[in-house]
C-alpha positions as CSV (number, residue, x, y, z in Angstrom):
1,M,0.1,0.2,0.1
2,S,1.5,3.5,-0.6
3,N,-0.2,5.4,1.8
4,L,0.0,3.3,4.8
5,S,-0.8,7.0,6.9
6,G,-4.0,7.3,5.6
7,F,-4.9,3.8,6.3
8,V,-7.3,4.8,9.0
9,K,-9.0,7.5,7.1
10,R,-9.6,5.6,4.0
11,L,-11.7,3.4,6.3
12,R,-13.3,5.6,8.4
13,D,-14.2,7.1,5.1
14,I,-15.8,4.0,3.6
15,M,-17.7,3.3,6.7
16,R,-19.0,6.7,7.3
17,N,-21.6,5.5,4.6
18,D,-23.1,2.2,6.0
19,A,-26.3,2.6,7.8
20,G,-25.0,0.0,10.0
21,I,-22.1,1.5,11.6
22,N,-22.4,4.0,14.3
23,G,-19.8,5.9,15.8
24,D,-16.0,5.1,16.4
25,A,-16.3,2.4,18.5
26,Q,-18.9,0.1,16.2
27,R,-16.1,1.4,12.9
28,I,-12.6,0.1,15.0
29,E,-14.2,-3.0,16.4
30,Q,-15.4,-3.8,12.6
31,I,-11.7,-3.4,11.3
32,A,-10.3,-5.3,13.9
33,W,-12.3,-8.7,12.8
34,M,-11.1,-7.6,9.3
35,L,-7.2,-6.9,10.6
36,F,-7.9,-10.2,12.2
37,L,-8.5,-12.4,9.5
38,K,-6.0,-10.6,7.2
39,V,-2.9,-11.0,9.4
40,Y,-4.0,-14.7,10.0
41,D,-3.8,-16.1,6.8
42,V,-0.4,-14.2,6.3
43,K,0.5,-16.7,9.7
44,E,-0.8,-19.3,7.7
45,Q,1.3,-19.2,5.0
46,D,4.3,-18.9,6.7
47,W,3.3,-22.2,8.8
48,E,2.6,-24.3,5.8
49,W,5.7,-23.3,4.1
50,D,7.1,-24.5,7.6
51,D,5.0,-27.8,8.1
52,E,3.9,-29.2,4.8
53,N,1.1,-31.2,7.0
54,Y,-0.2,-27.9,8.5
55,V,-4.0,-28.3,8.8
56,S,-6.0,-24.8,8.9
57,I,-9.0,-25.0,11.6
58,I,-10.9,-22.3,9.5
59,P,-13.0,-24.8,7.1
60,E,-11.4,-23.6,3.0
61,E,-14.4,-21.7,1.7
62,C,-13.8,-19.0,5.2
63,R,-10.2,-18.3,4.4
64,W,-9.3,-15.1,3.8
65,Q,-7.2,-16.0,1.0
66,N,-10.5,-17.9,-0.5
67,W,-13.4,-15.4,-0.4
68,A,-11.5,-12.2,0.9
69,V,-9.0,-11.3,-1.7
70,D,-9.5,-9.4,-5.1
71,D,-7.7,-10.6,-7.9
72,H,-9.6,-7.7,-10.1
73,T,-11.2,-10.9,-12.5
74,G,-14.7,-9.7,-11.5
75,I,-15.7,-13.0,-9.7
76,A,-14.8,-11.3,-5.9
77,M,-17.8,-11.4,-3.9
78,T,-19.3,-8.3,-3.3
79,G,-23.0,-6.4,-2.5
80,D,-25.9,-8.7,-1.0
81,K,-24.3,-12.1,-2.3
82,L,-20.9,-11.0,-0.2
83,L,-22.8,-9.6,3.2
84,K,-25.2,-12.5,3.1
85,F,-21.5,-15.2,2.8
86,V,-20.5,-12.9,6.2
87,N,-23.5,-13.0,8.1
88,N,-24.6,-16.3,7.1
89,T,-21.6,-18.5,6.9
90,L,-18.5,-16.9,7.6
91,F,-19.6,-15.9,11.4
92,P,-21.2,-18.4,12.8
93,T,-18.7,-20.9,11.0
94,L,-16.2,-19.5,12.9
95,K,-17.9,-18.6,16.0
96,T,-18.7,-22.4,16.8
97,L,-15.2,-23.5,15.3
98,P,-14.7,-27.0,17.4
99,V,-12.1,-26.4,19.9
100,D,-11.0,-28.2,23.0
101,V,-8.4,-28.7,25.5
102,S,-5.9,-30.6,22.8
103,T,-6.4,-27.7,20.2
104,P,-3.1,-25.8,19.4
105,I,-3.8,-22.5,20.8
106,K,-2.3,-20.9,17.5
107,K,-5.3,-22.6,16.2
108,A,-8.2,-22.5,18.9
109,I,-7.3,-18.3,19.2
110,V,-10.0,-18.2,16.0
111,Q,-12.7,-19.3,17.8
112,T,-12.3,-17.3,20.7
113,T,-11.5,-14.2,19.0
114,F,-14.9,-14.6,16.9
115,A,-17.3,-16.0,20.2
116,D,-18.5,-12.5,20.5
117,A,-17.1,-11.0,17.5
118,N,-19.9,-8.3,15.5
119,Q,-20.5,-7.9,12.1
120,Y,-22.1,-4.0,12.2
121,M,-22.3,-3.3,7.9
122,K,-25.7,-3.4,6.3
123,D,-23.8,-2.5,2.6
124,G,-22.2,-5.2,0.6
125,V,-21.1,-3.1,-1.7
126,L,-19.1,-0.7,1.0
127,L,-18.0,-4.0,2.9
128,R,-16.1,-5.1,-0.3
129,Q,-14.0,-1.7,-0.3
130,V,-13.3,-1.6,3.3
131,I,-11.7,-5.5,2.5
132,N,-9.7,-4.3,-0.3
133,V,-8.4,-1.5,1.5
134,I,-7.1,-4.2,4.1
135,D,-6.2,-6.8,1.6
136,D,-3.8,-4.2,0.4
137,L,-1.4,-4.4,3.3
138,D,1.8,-6.4,2.6
139,F,2.8,-8.4,5.5
140,G,5.6,-10.2,3.5
141,D,7.3,-6.6,2.9
142,Y,9.3,-6.3,6.3
143,E,9.4,-2.4,5.8
144,E,5.4,-2.3,5.1
145,S,5.0,-5.0,8.3
146,H,6.9,-3.1,10.9
147,A,5.2,0.4,9.6
148,F,1.8,-1.5,9.9
149,G,3.1,-2.1,13.4
150,E,2.7,2.2,13.9
151,I,-0.3,2.3,12.2
152,Y,-1.7,-0.7,14.8
153,E,-0.4,1.7,17.5
154,T,-2.8,4.3,15.6
155,I,-6.1,2.1,15.6
156,L,-5.2,2.0,19.3
157,K,-4.8,5.5,19.9
158,E,-8.1,5.6,19.0
159,L,-9.7,3.6,21.4
160,Q,-9.4,6.7,23.5
161,S,-11.8,8.4,21.5
162,A,-14.1,5.9,21.4
163,G,-16.6,6.0,24.5
164,S,-16.2,3.3,27.1
165,S,-13.6,1.4,24.7
166,G,-10.8,3.7,25.8
167,E,-9.7,2.0,28.7
168,F,-8.1,-0.5,27.3
169,Y,-5.3,1.7,26.0
170,T,-2.5,2.8,28.7
171,P,-0.6,5.7,26.5
172,R,2.4,3.6,25.2
173,A,5.7,6.1,26.9
174,V,4.2,4.8,30.6
175,T,4.5,0.9,28.9
176,D,7.6,1.5,27.6
177,F,8.7,3.4,30.9
178,M,7.4,0.3,33.0
179,A,9.2,-2.4,30.8
180,K,12.9,-0.1,31.1
181,M,12.9,-0.3,34.8
182,I,11.2,-3.9,35.0
183,N,14.7,-4.7,32.6
184,P,13.3,-8.0,31.0
185,Q,15.9,-10.9,31.4
186,I,15.6,-14.0,28.4
187,G,14.2,-17.3,30.3
188,E,12.1,-14.9,32.2
189,Q,8.1,-15.0,31.8
190,V,5.9,-12.1,32.1
191,A,2.2,-12.1,32.9
192,D,-0.8,-9.2,32.8
193,F,-4.1,-10.4,34.0
194,A,-6.0,-7.4,32.5
195,C,-4.3,-7.2,29.4
196,G,-6.4,-5.1,27.4
197,T,-4.8,-4.3,23.8
198,G,-1.1,-6.2,24.8
199,G,0.7,-2.6,25.5
200,F,2.8,-4.0,28.5
201,L,3.3,-7.2,26.9
202,T,4.5,-5.4,23.5
203,S,6.6,-3.1,25.6
204,W,8.0,-5.9,27.4
205,L,8.9,-7.8,23.9
206,K,10.7,-4.6,22.3
207,E,12.9,-4.6,25.8
208,L,13.8,-8.1,25.8
209,S,14.4,-8.6,21.4
210,A,17.7,-6.5,21.9
211,K,19.1,-9.5,24.1
212,I,18.1,-12.3,21.5
213,E,21.2,-13.8,20.9
214,T,21.0,-17.4,19.8
215,T,17.5,-19.2,19.1
216,E,17.4,-20.9,22.2
217,D,17.0,-17.4,22.5
218,Q,14.7,-16.6,20.2
219,A,12.4,-19.7,21.7
220,A,12.2,-18.3,25.0
221,Y,11.4,-15.0,23.5
222,D,8.7,-16.7,22.0
223,A,7.4,-18.3,25.3
224,S,8.0,-14.9,27.4
225,I,4.6,-13.9,27.3
226,Y,0.9,-14.8,29.2
227,G,-2.3,-12.4,29.4
228,I,-5.7,-12.4,30.3
229,E,-8.3,-10.3,28.8
230,K,-11.9,-10.6,30.1
231,K,-13.5,-8.4,26.8
232,Q,-13.9,-9.8,23.7
233,F,-12.8,-6.5,21.7
234,P,-9.3,-6.0,23.1
235,Y,-9.1,-9.7,23.6
236,M,-9.2,-9.6,19.4
237,L,-7.0,-6.6,19.1
238,C,-4.8,-8.0,21.4
239,I,-4.4,-11.5,19.8
240,T,-3.9,-9.3,16.7
241,N,-0.8,-7.4,17.8
242,M,1.0,-10.7,19.2
243,L,0.7,-11.9,15.6
244,L,1.7,-8.9,14.8
245,H,5.1,-9.1,16.7
246,G,5.6,-12.2,15.6
247,I,4.4,-14.4,18.5
248,D,2.8,-17.3,16.5
249,V,1.6,-19.2,19.8
250,P,0.2,-15.9,21.9
251,K,-1.1,-17.4,25.0
252,I,-3.5,-14.9,25.8
253,Y,-6.5,-15.9,27.2
254,H,-10.7,-14.5,26.8
255,D,-11.1,-15.2,30.8
256,N,-11.9,-13.0,33.6
257,S,-8.7,-13.5,36.1
258,L,-10.9,-12.5,39.4
259,L,-13.1,-15.6,38.9
260,K,-10.7,-18.1,40.8
261,D,-10.0,-18.4,44.2
262,V,-6.5,-16.7,44.9
263,L,-5.8,-19.2,47.6
264,D,-5.7,-21.7,45.4
265,Y,-2.7,-20.5,42.8
266,T,0.2,-23.1,43.4
267,Q,3.9,-22.3,42.0
268,D,2.8,-23.4,38.7
269,D,0.7,-20.3,38.3
270,Q,3.1,-17.8,39.3
271,F,5.5,-15.2,36.9
272,D,8.7,-14.0,36.7
273,V,7.4,-10.5,36.3
274,I,4.0,-8.9,36.6
275,L,3.1,-5.4,34.4
276,M,-0.2,-4.3,34.7
277,N,-3.0,-1.4,34.9
278,P,-5.7,-2.9,36.4
279,P,-9.3,-1.9,36.2
280,Y,-10.2,0.9,38.3
281,G,-13.1,2.9,39.6
282,G,-15.2,-0.8,39.2
283,N,-17.7,-2.2,42.0
284,E,-16.9,-6.1,42.1
285,K,-20.1,-8.0,43.0
286,T,-20.1,-11.0,46.0
287,E,-19.9,-13.4,44.1
288,V,-16.4,-12.1,42.9
289,K,-15.4,-10.6,46.2
290,N,-16.0,-14.4,47.8
291,H,-12.8,-15.5,46.2
292,F,-10.4,-13.4,48.6
293,P,-9.8,-14.1,51.7
294,T,-11.7,-12.2,53.8
295,D,-9.4,-9.2,54.6
296,L,-8.5,-8.6,51.4
297,A,-12.1,-8.7,50.2
298,S,-12.7,-5.2,49.0
299,S,-15.0,-4.1,46.4
300,E,-13.0,-2.6,44.2
301,T,-11.6,-3.6,41.5
302,A,-7.8,-2.5,41.5
303,D,-7.5,-4.0,45.0
304,L,-8.1,-7.4,43.8
305,F,-6.2,-7.4,40.9
306,M,-3.2,-6.1,43.7
307,S,-4.6,-9.1,45.4
308,V,-4.4,-11.6,42.5
309,I,-0.8,-9.9,41.4
310,M,0.5,-10.8,45.1
311,Y,-0.8,-14.3,44.3
312,R,0.5,-15.1,41.3
313,L,4.4,-13.2,42.1
314,K,6.9,-15.7,42.1
315,K,9.3,-15.8,44.5
316,D,12.3,-13.2,43.4
317,G,10.0,-11.7,41.1
318,R,9.2,-8.4,40.4
319,A,6.1,-6.4,39.6
320,A,5.4,-3.0,38.1
321,V,1.3,-1.9,38.8
322,I,-0.3,1.3,37.7
323,L,-2.8,2.6,40.8
324,P,-4.8,5.0,41.1
325,D,-4.5,7.8,44.2
326,G,-7.3,6.4,45.8
327,F,-5.2,3.2,46.3
328,L,-2.5,5.4,48.0
329,F,-4.2,7.2,50.5
330,G,-7.2,4.6,51.4
331,T,-7.2,3.7,55.0
332,D,-10.5,1.4,54.8
333,N,-9.9,-1.9,56.2
334,A,-9.7,-3.5,52.9
335,K,-7.2,-1.4,51.8
336,V,-5.3,-1.6,54.7
337,A,-5.1,-5.3,54.7
338,I,-3.7,-5.4,51.0
339,K,-0.8,-3.1,51.7
340,K,0.0,-4.6,55.3
341,K,0.6,-7.7,53.1
342,L,2.2,-6.2,50.1
343,F,4.7,-4.1,53.0
344,S,5.1,-7.1,55.0
345,E,5.3,-10.3,52.3
346,F,6.7,-8.0,49.4
347,D,9.8,-5.1,48.9
348,L,8.2,-1.6,47.6
349,H,11.0,0.0,46.8
350,T,9.5,2.8,44.7
351,V,6.9,4.8,44.0
352,I,6.3,7.0,40.9
353,R,3.8,9.7,41.3
354,M,2.3,10.6,37.7
355,P,1.7,13.5,37.0
356,H,-2.7,14.3,36.2
357,S,-4.2,14.0,33.2
358,V,-1.7,10.8,31.4
359,F,-4.9,9.4,30.3
360,A,-6.9,12.0,29.1
361,P,-9.3,11.9,27.3
362,Y,-10.0,9.2,28.5
363,T,-9.7,9.6,32.5
364,S,-8.7,12.5,34.7
365,I,-7.7,10.9,38.0
366,T,-4.4,10.8,38.6
367,T,-2.1,7.5,38.7
368,N,1.0,6.3,40.2
369,I,3.5,3.4,39.3
370,L,4.0,1.2,42.1
371,F,7.6,-1.3,41.7
372,F,8.4,-3.9,44.2
373,D,9.6,-7.2,44.2
374,H,9.0,-10.8,46.0
375,T,11.9,-10.9,47.6
376,K,11.7,-9.6,51.3
377,P,9.6,-7.6,53.4
378,T,9.6,-3.9,52.9
379,E,12.8,-1.6,55.0
380,E,12.3,1.3,52.8
381,T,10.1,3.2,50.3
382,W,10.7,6.3,47.8
383,F,8.0,7.9,46.5
384,Y,9.4,9.8,43.4
385,R,7.2,13.3,42.2
386,L,7.2,13.0,38.1
387,D,6.3,16.9,37.7
388,M,4.7,18.2,34.1
389,P,7.0,18.8,31.6
390,E,8.4,22.5,30.7
391,G,5.2,24.4,28.8
392,Y,2.7,21.6,29.3
393,K,-0.4,22.1,31.8
394,N,-1.9,19.0,30.1
395,F,-1.7,16.1,28.0
396,S,-4.0,15.4,25.3
397,K,-4.7,13.6,22.7
398,T,-2.3,15.9,20.6
399,K,-0.2,16.2,23.1
400,P,0.3,13.2,24.6
401,M,3.0,11.6,27.0
402,E,5.9,10.5,25.4
403,L,9.1,8.5,26.9
404,K,11.3,11.2,26.9
405,H,9.0,12.9,29.9
406,F,9.7,10.3,32.0
407,T,14.2,11.4,31.6
408,P,14.1,13.2,34.9
409,A,12.4,9.7,36.7
410,M,15.0,7.9,34.6
411,D,18.0,9.8,35.8
412,W,17.2,9.9,39.3
413,W,16.3,5.7,39.4
414,N,20.1,4.7,39.6
415,N,20.9,7.9,41.3
416,R,18.6,8.6,44.3
417,E,18.5,11.5,46.7
418,E,15.7,13.6,48.7
419,I,14.7,16.4,46.7
420,N,13.0,19.1,48.0
421,V,11.2,21.9,45.7
422,D,10.1,25.1,47.2
423,G,9.4,23.3,50.9
424,F,7.3,20.1,49.0
425,D,9.0,16.7,49.3
426,K,9.4,15.9,45.2
427,A,11.7,12.9,46.3
428,K,11.9,11.5,49.4
429,K,12.3,7.5,51.5
430,Y,10.0,6.4,54.3
431,T,11.0,3.4,56.5
432,A,8.4,0.6,57.0
433,E,7.7,1.6,60.0
434,E,7.1,5.1,59.6
435,I,4.4,4.4,56.9
436,A,2.3,1.5,58.9
437,A,2.4,4.4,62.2
438,R,0.5,6.5,58.9
439,N,-1.8,3.6,59.2
440,Y,-0.7,2.4,55.5
441,N,-1.7,5.8,53.8
442,I,0.4,6.6,51.7
443,D,-0.5,9.5,49.4
444,L,3.3,10.8,49.8
445,C,5.1,13.1,47.7
446,G,1.8,14.3,46.0
447,Y,1.6,17.9,44.0
448,P,1.8,20.8,46.3
449,H,-0.3,22.8,43.7
450,E,-3.5,21.3,42.7
451,E,-4.9,22.6,39.4
452,E,-8.5,23.3,39.7
453,E,-10.0,21.0,36.9
454,I,-13.9,20.4,36.1
455,L,-14.0,16.6,35.9
456,P,-17.0,14.9,34.2
457,P,-20.0,13.8,36.7
458,K,-19.2,10.2,36.9
459,E,-15.6,10.6,37.5
460,L,-16.3,13.2,40.7
461,I,-18.6,11.5,42.0
462,Q,-15.8,8.4,42.2
463,Q,-13.0,10.9,43.1
464,Y,-15.7,11.9,46.2
465,Q,-16.6,8.7,47.5
466,E,-12.9,6.9,47.3
467,K,-12.2,10.1,49.7
468,R,-15.3,9.7,51.7
469,A,-14.4,6.2,52.4
470,S,-11.2,6.8,53.3
471,L,-12.3,9.6,55.6
472,N,-15.0,7.4,57.2
473,A,-12.2,4.7,57.9
474,D,-10.0,7.3,59.6
475,I,-12.7,8.5,62.0
476,D,-14.1,4.8,62.7
477,R,-10.7,4.0,63.5
478,I,-9.7,7.3,66.0
479,L,-12.9,6.5,67.8
480,A,-12.6,3.1,68.5
481,Q,-9.0,3.9,69.8
482,I,-10.3,6.9,72.0
483,I,-12.8,4.3,73.5
484,E,-10.5,1.6,73.6
485,I,-8.6,4.1,76.4
486,L,-11.5,5.1,77.9
487,G,-12.9,1.6,78.5
488,I,-16.4,2.9,77.6
489,D,-19.1,-0.2,77.0
490,L,-20.9,1.8,74.2
491,E,-23.8,-0.9,74.3
492,E,-24.2,-0.5,78.5
493,E,-25.3,3.8,77.7
């Protein structure tokens, strides 16, 4: 294709005229399943080349090369015939492919990818035009294939403005920074239990690829990722992302990480490294909380994921996890119990306070990166505040955060010192005893000059609910201490 940069725009322009497509979210979902089939077809051609006995799990008539490719002889399906084939043959067939535990992952992913996929287009002529644009991509050409990796990034970024789907995209600067600081090694396996479109996994692969020297190294690289994603659409995007990055057997599972008892995890379920941005702001049902010990059974999604992470991190393993401010300052019983477990069983050595609007325009909630190892109890924790770069008031879709904005944190990382600016701590270390004395409120080295910001109503309510829960927990704790000191039995009054 001569103009890769116009790829998304060309598809959008065609699909705008289709009555079945309503908005960006559906448009991108429509592009996603076609892209998956195109990329999978290229992979299958490679697998057939390497193994003459290879048999596709997809019936011949449903393979991309046999229905989507237009050889310009006038026999390619279009119009009502194409629409009928896609709706009545392709989708029902791929959704019900025979898959069981013995099916190889690289074949099973077709059925799991299509299990809940949707076909929205209603105009068969426009559908043919979209398919032709996608089929023009030449993944056999290294330059074009590599360039498409960049285009795929733009498609994933589009999610940020596609309504509720935005939660699946963590800015690449953030995933790259975390992967750099984690420093992947050949032979290690990384996990992300809410992997979205695979941003952390691709950043990991990018860091690890520079260390490949032998065929054994390459095999270890290929087997180094593991992901779970609950929602169908980002799962599909993640599988495609892994195939594009040369992972022929993507160990990505369409599942819910919170629906297994954490006490049932064994060493076989643990990983060397965990890189994650757990979903936050959601409230889980009682049936989900039942999978956690009573003291850790928070209703807040991010808290539950923190417990999963702690139970699934190998001894001597390391983790980098993004969590909202609410986790840091929260002192309700479950949050305190989770933080006690973190400090007593893991070494929380670093907390990076990120500037506001990193996730704009999806959310304005301020977030932090927690780096910890499963080596020993925490003795001291460093807090470092990453300030907004000069000349920026906010990050935005047109001015997103870039990896270079993490340079001050990277420079400080290996040469740690306490920093105080205008009487406010920018970098400071605290002992585990000092943190325990604060009842595990680790809202430290925060932003001294808070900008007044108008949040969307839902986020504003959520922020106030978090603060109220934290204050109520503090008041209850202090009252309990006073009552205990005074020896008052309130029930006698």
